[in-house]
N, C-alpha and C positions, 0 to 999 in steps of 0.2 A: 055211851058205849055202843060201838057197832060190831057186827059180826061178819065173817067171810060169807059171801053168797054161796060158795060151793061146799064148805065143810063146817060152817057155823062156829069156827074158832074166833075168839075175841081178837080184834085187830089192834095192832100197836099204833102209836102216833104216826110213825113212818108209813105204815101200810094204809092208814087213813088218808094220807096225802098223795098217794100214787095215782097217776092219771092213766087212762086207757090209751095204749099206744096207737090205736086206730082212730080215736076221737079224743083229742086232748081237752075237750070241753067237759068230759065226763070223768068221774073218779072210778078207779078200777074196782074197789070194794072186794078185793080178794087178799087172803093172807099171802105171805111170801112163797110158800110151797105151791099153792094153787095158782098164783100168778105166774110162777115159773112154768108150770105145766101148760097153762093157757097160752103164754107167749110162745113156747116151743111149738105148740100145736098150730098156732096161727102162722108162724114163719118157717115151719118145717118144709124143707125142699127135697126130702128124700124120695118123694113119690115122683119127682121129675115134672110136676105140674106147675109149681111155683105159685099156685093160687090157694086161696083158703079152701079148706075141706071140712066136711061135717064129721064129727065123732059121735057115735051113738051113745046114749046115756049109760048103757051097761059097761062099755069100754072106759068111759070117763070115771065111773064109780070104781072100777077095778084099779085104775091108776091112783086115785085118791086113797083108797083103802090100803093099797100096797104100801104106800109111804107111811101111813099111820099104824100099820100092824107090825112094823119092824122094831 
């Protein structure tokens, strides 16, 4: 039994098989919700830069907690 690296939720069989979009040799090890936020953050082009950007830990925690507190 594996858990999400971000929120510690138990991963489903499908989530266990998901690969990292930037390095297909690695498994993602994130639940569906956390992987959605992760992929959106990686490929978000709203800033006009088109490059990867850093998200501070506090902002990421608030995003994850917002989804689980509803």
